[in-house]
C-alpha positions as CSV (number, residue, x, y, z in Angstrom):
1,M,42.0,114.7,21.9
2,W,41.5,118.3,20.6
3,R,40.3,120.5,23.1
4,A,39.0,124.5,22.2
5,C,39.2,124.1,18.6
6,T,37.2,125.3,15.8
7,L,38.2,123.6,12.6
8,P,37.3,125.4,9.1
9,G,37.0,122.6,7.6
10,P,36.6,118.6,8.9
11,G,37.2,118.0,11.7
12,R,41.0,117.2,11.4
13,V,44.5,119.0,11.4
14,S,45.9,120.0,8.0
15,P,49.3,120.7,7.2
16,D,48.6,124.3,7.2
17,F,48.5,123.8,10.9
18,L,52.0,124.2,12.6
19,P,53.5,124.6,16.1
20,L,54.0,127.6,17.6
21,D,55.8,128.6,21.2
22,P,53.1,129.5,23.0
23,K,55.1,132.9,24.3
24,N,54.7,134.1,20.5
25,L,51.2,132.9,19.5
26,W,49.6,134.0,16.7
27,V,45.8,133.6,15.9
28,Y,44.3,133.6,12.3
29,G,42.0,136.9,12.3
30,A,38.2,134.9,12.2
31,A,35.1,135.7,14.3
32,R,36.4,134.1,16.8
33,P,39.9,133.0,17.7
34,V,41.0,129.7,16.3
35,V,43.6,128.0,19.2
36,F,44.3,124.6,19.1
37,W,45.7,122.5,21.7
38,G,47.2,118.6,21.6
39,A,49.3,116.5,19.6
40,H,49.6,116.3,15.7
41,G,51.3,115.2,12.7
42,N,53.3,116.3,10.8
43,K,53.2,116.9,7.5
44,G,54.4,113.7,6.1
45,G,52.1,111.9,9.0
46,G,55.5,110.6,10.2
47,G,58.2,112.1,12.9
48,P,57.4,113.3,16.3
49,E,54.1,115.1,17.9
50,P,54.7,117.9,18.9
51,R,52.3,119.5,21.2
52,G,50.8,123.1,22.1
53,P,49.0,125.9,20.8
54,L,48.8,125.7,16.7
55,I,47.5,128.5,14.5
56,R,47.1,128.7,10.6
57,R,50.1,130.0,8.6
58,G,49.0,132.9,6.3
59,G,46.1,135.1,6.5
60,N,45.4,137.8,9.1
61,C,47.3,137.2,12.0
62,R,47.9,139.0,15.1
63,N,49.7,138.5,18.5
64,M,48.1,137.0,21.0
65,H,49.1,139.7,23.5
66,E,47.5,142.3,21.6
67,E,44.3,140.1,21.4
68,P,42.0,141.0,24.6
69,A,40.0,138.0,24.2
70,L,43.4,135.2,24.3
71,Q,45.4,137.3,27.3
72,G,46.0,134.8,30.0
73,L,45.3,131.5,27.6
74,S,47.9,129.4,28.7
75,S,48.5,125.2,28.1
76,P,45.7,123.0,29.5
77,S,48.7,121.1,31.6
78,E,49.0,125.0,32.8
79,E,45.7,125.7,34.2
80,P,45.1,123.9,37.8
81,R,41.2,122.3,37.9
82,S,39.9,123.6,40.7
83,R,37.5,121.5,42.7
84,Q,34.8,122.5,44.5
85,P,34.3,121.6,48.0
86,E,31.9,118.9,48.6
87,R,28.2,119.9,50.0
88,L,25.9,117.8,50.9
89,L,22.2,117.9,51.3
90,V,19.5,115.5,53.4
91,C,16.0,116.1,52.6
92,L,13.8,115.2,55.7
93,G,9.9,114.1,56.2
94,P,7.8,114.1,58.6
95,S,8.8,110.2,59.9
96,S,11.0,109.2,62.9
97,L,13.5,108.1,60.5
98,A,14.6,111.5,59.5
99,F,16.6,111.1,62.7
100,G,18.4,108.2,60.7
101,L,18.8,110.4,57.7
102,V,20.0,113.1,59.8
103,R,22.8,111.0,61.7
104,T,23.8,109.2,58.1
105,A,24.6,112.9,56.3
106,R,26.5,113.8,59.3
107,R,28.7,110.9,59.5
108,L,29.2,111.1,55.3
109,A,29.9,114.9,55.8
110,E,32.7,113.9,58.4
111,V,34.2,111.7,56.2
112,Q,34.7,113.7,53.5
113,G,35.4,116.9,55.1
114,A,32.0,118.5,53.4
115,A,29.4,121.3,55.0
116,W,26.0,119.7,54.8
117,F,22.1,120.8,54.7
118,A,19.4,119.2,56.1
119,L,16.4,120.3,54.5
120,Y,12.2,120.7,55.1
121,V,9.7,121.4,52.3
122,E,6.3,122.8,53.8
123,T,3.9,122.4,51.4
124,P,0.4,123.2,52.1
125,G,-0.3,119.3,53.4
126,H,1.6,120.3,56.7
127,E,-1.0,122.0,57.8
128,R,-3.2,118.8,58.0
129,L,-0.5,117.0,59.7
130,P,-1.0,115.3,62.8
131,E,1.0,116.9,65.8
132,T,3.1,114.6,66.6
133,Q,4.7,114.7,62.6
134,K,5.1,118.6,62.7
135,G,6.8,117.5,66.4
136,L,9.5,115.3,64.3
137,V,9.9,117.6,61.5
138,S,11.0,120.2,64.5
139,Q,13.3,117.9,66.6
140,A,15.1,116.6,63.3
141,L,15.8,119.7,62.1
142,H,17.0,120.7,65.7
143,L,19.2,117.3,65.8
144,A,20.6,118.6,62.4
145,S,21.2,121.7,63.9
146,Q,23.2,120.2,67.1
147,L,25.1,118.0,64.8
148,G,26.8,120.7,63.4
149,G,24.6,121.1,60.0
150,Q,22.5,123.8,58.4
151,A,18.9,123.2,59.2
152,V,16.5,125.1,56.7
153,K,12.9,125.2,56.3
154,V,11.4,126.4,53.3
155,S,8.1,126.7,51.7
156,G,6.6,125.6,48.6
157,F,4.0,123.5,46.7
158,H,6.1,120.7,45.5
159,I,8.9,119.1,47.1
160,G,11.2,118.4,44.2
161,P,11.3,122.0,42.6
162,E,11.9,123.6,45.6
163,I,14.6,120.8,46.7
164,L,16.4,121.1,43.2
165,S,15.9,124.9,43.4
166,F,18.0,125.0,46.9
167,A,20.4,122.7,46.0
168,R,21.7,125.2,43.0
169,E,21.3,127.9,45.2
170,K,23.8,126.5,47.9
171,Q,26.0,124.5,44.8
172,I,25.3,121.3,46.3
173,S,27.1,117.8,45.5
174,K,25.2,115.6,46.3
175,I,21.8,115.1,47.8
176,I,20.3,112.3,50.3
177,L,17.2,111.1,50.5
178,G,15.0,108.5,52.2
179,K,14.4,105.5,49.9
180,P,10.2,105.4,49.7
181,Q,8.5,102.3,51.3
182,K,5.0,102.5,50.3
183,K,4.5,101.4,46.9
184,R,2.3,103.5,44.9
185,R,-1.2,102.9,43.9
186,F,-0.6,104.8,40.7
187,P,2.8,104.5,39.8
188,L,2.5,105.7,36.3
189,W,0.9,108.9,37.7
190,G,4.0,111.1,37.9
191,G,6.4,109.1,40.0
192,S,7.8,109.2,43.4
193,L,10.2,112.1,44.6
194,V,13.3,109.8,43.7
195,D,12.4,109.9,40.2
196,Y,11.9,113.0,40.1
197,L,15.2,114.1,41.3
198,V,17.0,111.4,39.2
199,R,15.2,112.8,36.1
200,H,15.8,116.7,36.6
201,S,18.8,116.8,39.2
202,G,21.2,117.2,36.3
203,P,25.0,116.7,37.6
204,L,23.6,116.7,40.8
205,D,24.3,113.1,42.4
206,I,21.5,111.2,44.1
207,A,21.8,108.9,47.4
208,V,18.8,107.0,48.2
209,I,19.1,106.1,51.8
210,S,16.5,102.8,53.2
211,G,14.7,103.9,56.1
212,E,12.7,106.8,55.3
213,A,9.1,106.5,55.2
214,G,6.7,108.6,53.4
215,A,9.4,110.2,51.0
216,E,6.6,110.7,47.9
217,G,6.5,113.5,46.0
218,E,3.8,115.1,48.9
219,V,4.0,115.3,52.8
220,Q,1.6,112.3,54.0
221,S,-2.3,113.8,54.6
222,A,-3.7,114.1,57.7
223,S,-6.0,111.0,56.9
224,A,-2.7,108.7,57.0
225,G,-2.2,110.2,60.7
226,G,-5.7,108.9,61.6
227,K,-5.8,112.1,63.8
228,T,-7.3,114.5,61.7
229,P,-10.0,116.5,63.4
230,G,-12.9,115.4,61.8
231,L,-15.6,117.2,62.8
232,R,-13.8,120.1,61.8
233,I,-13.4,118.9,58.4
234,L,-17.3,117.9,58.1
235,R,-18.4,121.1,59.3
236,E,-16.7,122.7,56.3
237,Y,-18.2,120.4,53.9
238,L,-21.2,121.1,55.5
239,L,-20.5,124.9,55.0
240,A,-20.1,124.7,51.7
241,A,-22.9,122.6,50.6
242,A,-24.9,125.3,52.5
243,G,-23.3,127.9,50.0
244,V,-23.7,126.1,47.3
245,G,-27.9,125.6,48.4
246,V,-28.2,129.5,49.0
247,C,-26.8,130.0,45.8
248,T,-29.2,127.5,44.0
249,A,-32.1,129.1,45.8
250,L,-30.8,132.7,44.8
251,A,-30.7,131.7,41.2
252,G,-34.3,130.2,41.4
253,V,-35.6,133.2,42.8
254,L,-33.4,135.5,39.8
255,F,-34.0,132.8,37.1
256,P,-36.6,134.6,35.4
257,Y,-34.7,137.8,35.3
258,L,-31.1,137.1,34.5
259,T,-29.4,135.3,31.5
260,F,-27.8,132.0,31.5
261,T,-23.9,133.6,31.8
262,S,-25.3,135.9,34.7
263,L,-26.2,132.6,37.0
264,V,-23.1,131.0,36.0
265,M,-21.5,134.2,37.7
266,L,-23.4,133.3,40.5
267,Y,-22.0,130.3,41.2
268,L,-18.4,131.0,40.6
269,L,-18.9,133.5,43.1
270,T,-19.9,130.8,45.3
271,V,-17.4,129.1,44.5
272,V,-14.6,132.2,45.6
273,V,-16.5,132.8,48.8
274,V,-16.4,129.1,49.8
275,S,-12.5,129.1,48.7
276,V,-11.6,132.1,50.5
277,S,-13.5,131.0,53.8
278,L,-12.7,127.4,54.0
279,S,-9.7,124.8,52.9
280,R,-9.1,123.3,49.6
281,G,-11.3,120.0,49.8
282,P,-14.7,121.8,50.8
283,A,-13.7,124.6,47.9
284,V,-12.9,121.7,45.1
285,F,-16.7,120.4,46.1
286,S,-18.1,123.5,46.0
287,A,-17.1,123.9,42.5
288,G,-18.0,120.4,41.3
289,A,-21.2,120.4,43.2
290,G,-22.4,123.8,42.4
291,V,-21.5,122.8,38.2
292,A,-23.5,119.7,39.1
293,V,-26.4,121.1,40.4
294,F,-26.8,124.0,37.8
295,A,-26.2,121.6,35.1
296,Y,-29.5,119.7,36.8
297,I,-31.4,122.2,37.3
298,F,-31.4,125.2,34.9
299,V,-29.5,123.9,31.6
300,P,-32.3,122.5,29.7
301,E,-33.8,119.8,29.6
302,Y,-34.4,121.2,33.1
303,W,-34.5,118.7,36.1
304,S,-32.2,116.6,33.8
305,F,-28.5,115.8,33.6
306,K,-29.8,115.2,29.7
307,I,-28.3,118.4,27.7
308,I,-30.0,119.7,24.6
309,H,-27.3,121.8,22.9
310,P,-24.0,121.1,22.3
311,E,-22.7,124.5,23.4
312,Y,-24.0,123.7,27.1
313,V,-21.6,121.2,27.4
314,I,-18.6,123.6,26.3
315,T,-20.2,126.0,28.9
316,L,-20.5,123.6,32.0
317,L,-17.2,122.1,31.0
318,V,-15.6,125.7,31.4
319,M,-17.7,126.1,34.4
320,L,-16.1,123.3,35.6
321,G,-12.6,124.4,34.8
322,V,-12.5,128.3,36.4
323,S,-14.2,127.0,39.5
324,A,-11.5,124.6,40.0
325,L,-9.0,126.8,39.0
326,I,-10.1,129.3,41.3
327,S,-10.8,127.2,44.2
328,E,-6.9,125.9,43.9
329,L,-5.5,129.4,43.4
330,T,-7.5,130.9,46.3
331,A,-6.1,128.4,48.2
332,R,-2.4,128.8,47.4
333,I,-2.8,132.3,48.4
334,R,-3.9,131.7,51.6
335,Y,-1.5,129.6,52.4
336,Q,1.5,132.0,51.0
337,A,-0.6,134.5,53.0
338,R,-0.4,132.3,56.1
339,V,3.1,131.6,55.4
340,A,3.8,135.3,55.1
341,R,2.4,136.0,58.2
342,R,4.0,133.4,60.4
343,Q,7.3,134.5,58.7
344,E,6.4,137.9,60.0
345,R,5.7,137.4,63.5
346,Q,9.1,135.2,63.7
347,T,11.0,137.8,62.5
348,A,9.0,140.4,64.6
349,A,9.8,138.6,67.3
350,L,13.4,138.0,67.0
351,Y,14.0,141.9,66.0
352,D,12.1,143.1,69.1
353,L,14.0,140.5,71.6
354,S,17.4,141.7,70.3
355,Q,16.6,145.2,70.4
356,R,15.6,144.4,74.0
357,L,18.9,142.2,75.0
358,G,20.6,144.8,73.5
359,E,19.7,147.5,76.1
360,A,20.2,145.3,79.0
361,E,23.0,147.0,81.3
362,D,23.4,144.1,83.6
363,L,22.4,140.1,83.7
364,H,19.0,140.7,86.1
365,T,17.6,143.3,83.8
366,L,18.4,141.1,80.7
367,M,16.7,138.0,82.2
368,D,14.0,140.4,83.4
369,A,13.7,141.5,80.0
370,A,13.6,138.0,77.5
371,V,11.1,136.6,80.4
372,E,8.3,139.4,79.6
373,H,9.3,139.5,76.2
374,L,8.7,135.6,76.1
375,S,5.8,135.8,77.5
376,R,3.9,137.9,75.9
377,V,5.0,136.6,72.6
378,F,3.7,133.2,73.5
379,D,0.9,134.0,76.1
380,G,2.0,131.5,78.7
381,R,4.7,131.4,81.7
382,V,7.8,131.6,80.9
383,S,11.1,130.5,83.4
384,L,14.6,130.7,83.2
385,L,16.8,128.5,84.8
386,L,20.5,128.6,85.2
387,P,23.1,126.8,87.3
388,R,24.6,127.6,90.5
389,E,28.1,126.6,91.6
390,N,27.2,123.3,92.6
391,R,25.9,122.6,88.8
392,E,22.4,122.2,90.3
393,L,19.5,124.8,88.4
394,E,17.6,127.5,89.9
395,V,15.1,129.9,88.9
396,A,17.0,133.2,87.9
397,A,14.1,134.6,86.8
398,G,10.5,134.6,85.4
399,S,7.8,132.0,87.2
400,P,8.5,129.1,89.5
401,L,8.7,125.9,88.6
402,P,5.6,124.3,89.4
403,G,5.7,122.0,93.1
404,D,2.9,119.6,92.5
405,D,5.0,118.0,89.7
406,V,9.0,116.5,90.5
407,R,9.3,115.7,87.0
408,E,9.5,119.2,85.9
409,A,13.0,119.9,87.6
410,M,14.2,116.2,86.3
411,V,13.6,117.1,83.1
412,A,14.6,120.6,83.3
413,S,18.3,119.0,84.3
414,W,18.1,116.2,81.9
415,V,17.7,119.6,79.1
416,F,20.7,121.3,80.7
417,R,22.7,117.8,80.6
418,Y,22.3,116.3,77.5
419,G,21.5,119.9,75.1
420,H,18.5,118.6,73.7
421,L,15.0,119.5,73.5
422,A,12.2,117.6,75.6
423,G,9.1,118.2,77.3
424,R,5.2,119.0,75.9
425,G,5.1,119.5,72.2
426,T,8.1,117.0,71.4
427,Q,8.9,113.3,71.5
428,T,11.0,113.3,74.2
429,L,9.3,113.3,78.0
430,P,6.0,114.8,76.3
431,A,4.0,114.1,80.0
432,V,5.3,117.1,81.8
433,R,3.4,120.5,81.4
434,G,6.3,122.5,80.1
435,T,8.6,122.7,77.2
436,Y,12.3,122.8,77.8
437,V,14.7,124.2,75.7
438,P,18.6,124.0,76.4
439,L,20.3,127.4,76.5
440,T,23.7,127.1,74.9
441,A,26.7,128.7,73.4
442,G,28.8,126.8,71.1
443,D,28.7,123.8,72.8
444,R,28.4,125.0,76.3
445,P,25.2,124.8,77.9
446,L,24.3,127.8,79.7
447,G,20.9,127.3,81.1
448,V,17.5,126.3,80.2
449,L,14.3,128.1,79.4
450,R,11.2,126.8,80.3
451,V,7.7,127.6,78.3
452,E,4.0,127.0,79.4
453,L,1.6,127.6,77.3
454,P,-2.0,127.8,78.4
455,Q,-3.3,125.6,75.7
456,P,-0.3,123.0,75.6
457,D,-3.1,120.7,73.4
458,H,-3.8,123.3,70.6
459,P,-2.2,122.5,67.0
460,Q,0.0,125.5,67.0
461,V,2.0,124.3,69.6
462,S,4.7,122.0,67.5
463,D,5.1,125.0,65.2
464,A,5.8,127.2,67.8
465,L,8.9,124.6,68.5
466,P,11.1,126.6,66.1
467,L,10.1,130.3,67.0
468,L,11.0,129.5,70.6
469,E,14.6,127.2,69.9
470,A,15.5,130.9,67.7
471,L,14.4,132.7,70.6
472,A,16.3,130.5,72.6
473,R,19.5,130.8,70.5
474,H,19.3,134.7,70.9
475,L,18.7,134.7,74.7
476,G,22.0,132.0,75.1
477,L,24.0,134.7,73.0
478,A,23.3,137.3,74.8
479,L,24.0,135.6,78.3
480,E,27.1,134.7,76.9
481,R,28.0,138.0,75.6
482,D,27.2,139.2,79.5
483,K,28.9,136.6,80.7
484,L,32.1,137.6,78.3
485,C,31.6,141.3,79.1
486,R,31.6,140.3,83.1
487,E,34.7,138.5,82.9
488,A,36.2,141.3,80.7
489,R,35.4,143.9,83.2
490,E,36.7,141.7,86.3
491,A,40.0,141.3,84.3
492,Q,40.5,144.9,83.9
493,V,39.9,145.6,87.1
494,A,42.5,142.7,87.9
495,M,44.9,144.7,86.0
496,E,44.0,147.7,87.5
497,A,44.7,146.2,90.7
498,E,47.4,144.9,89.9
499,R,48.9,148.2,87.9
500,M,48.3,149.9,91.6
501,R,49.6,147.8,93.5
502,N,53.1,147.4,91.8
503,T,53.1,151.3,91.9
504,L,52.7,150.9,95.7
505,L,55.4,148.6,95.9
506,S,57.7,150.4,93.8
507,S,56.9,153.5,96.0
508,V,57.2,151.9,99.4
509,S,60.4,150.5,97.9
510,H,61.6,153.7,97.1
511,D,60.8,155.0,100.5
512,L,62.3,152.4,102.1
513,K,65.6,151.8,100.4
514,T,67.0,155.4,100.7
515,P,66.9,155.5,104.3
516,L,68.4,152.3,104.6
517,T,71.0,152.8,102.0
518,V,71.9,156.5,104.3
519,I,72.1,154.2,107.0
520,A,74.4,151.8,105.7
521,G,76.7,154.1,104.8
522,S,76.9,155.9,107.9
523,A,77.7,152.8,109.6
524,S,80.1,151.6,107.4
525,S,81.7,154.8,107.5
526,L,81.9,154.9,111.6
527,L,83.1,151.1,111.4
528,E,85.9,152.3,109.0
529,G,87.4,155.4,109.9
530,E,86.9,154.7,113.7
531,E,90.8,155.8,114.1
532,V,90.5,158.8,112.1
533,L,87.4,160.5,112.1
534,D,87.3,162.9,115.1
535,A,84.7,162.7,117.8
536,A,82.1,165.8,116.2
537,T,82.3,163.7,112.9
538,K,81.6,160.6,114.5
539,R,78.5,162.5,116.8
540,E,77.3,163.6,113.3
541,L,77.2,159.8,111.1
542,T,75.5,158.4,114.5
543,Q,73.3,161.3,114.4
544,T,72.5,160.3,110.7
545,I,72.0,156.9,111.4
546,Y,69.6,157.8,114.2
547,E,67.7,160.0,112.2
548,E,66.8,157.7,109.2
549,A,66.3,154.7,111.5
550,K,63.5,156.9,113.0
551,R,62.1,157.8,109.4
552,L,62.3,154.3,108.3
553,D,60.2,153.2,111.8
554,L,57.5,155.8,110.6
555,L,57.5,154.7,107.5
556,V,56.6,151.3,108.5
557,H,54.0,151.8,111.2
């Protein structure tokens, strides 16, 4: 096999190519360096097959070390091939089986020692999902974060391209997604998400696991859940029909004074107004209804769908296409604006909370600032529960727990014990009025945050869960930081106390040691020189012993 070779002729080595020592490699002076690695036969076709770099004999040659493009060139055997670390990506959908996908991805990541991500792509269809499925998405992402993965939620119009874009950005090596359980009604129309990823994934590995319902190319529609507010949808379609009717009445009044093109512009303006005010379905309906009414009333022959001139057919087709395009683009702009507003709100809330927590001087100020900020963000009642010495929770700041429902305290204890999200808006213990979020620092629980919204059945409750979890993480980190600061201050005080104690003991020891030494010396002199010492000396030593003993008594007392 030949690597990195550019032959001047047929794809084989001629006798003009000879092996050289890699330390003194010469390259034929061409537009590109010609370097050959591998084995080749000698001129006679026999003998040993030397390995190493080959150059062409003759011609304008230069030393490899004089060619900047070839500096550092070495034999393939000398180039260790660096292996990229494994990275797994699990794609989630609005289904309870997403939890199984998360756990499977975590097991695979542990076996391979790989980092892993959990991704959910939010499309415009996410807005039409039932609240139960929205809550499942939030909880699946929360579970992935708890199990050591990185939970990511991105917005886009098509799931497949967003998944591949994220995978290439994060250098993912394997994509894990659920196996579609429902057969497509039109298998030739586009294919499933699995088909798309397999066709466009390139070098990425695709792992399909059984059990993920709804893994098609788009999010399940609200009609599949059966809980979409039908009255609201009906009202939007009636408004769209009313808009087309008002436009038709105005066009009928202005018909003698306006040209054919001007009447078309009126209907296009109606499509724009309906698209800006209502959702995508009524906008498309207004486009089709407007074209049909215009063709029936204002195109010769009048009051008939029979069209005399062929150019009118082209005009109506262009009008239909432009109307559909306007409704689609307007719906996309509205969706992007809604996502941008939500992200701006979340960013502002996180920034404001970080500022307030950073300015807090003690624990009580920190908790009061957090409760006041969360109450304003969610417009509800907020309670912060921290454990006492016996590990029982008590309300440390905010509103007290409702006294008429003992389940509230039980749910709070359960969340603190197991570290899982629970309460209203979730799939775990949803019968209570509040939503409970654990406050953790690493794997250690610090407390529980309770938020009771004024309208617990509002459709935006499940969408508020990611923001609530992010704020709870910030609050948990702030509590952990405050605890570490208090422990550092206590340790500093203990160190100062120990230093002062040692200094005091050293001083006291010195003060006690001096008189004891004098007493011991004087007493030993009296004992040893009893026969040779005169009376005056003995009296002086006895006086010294008495004075030092009296001084020692003063130090002790």
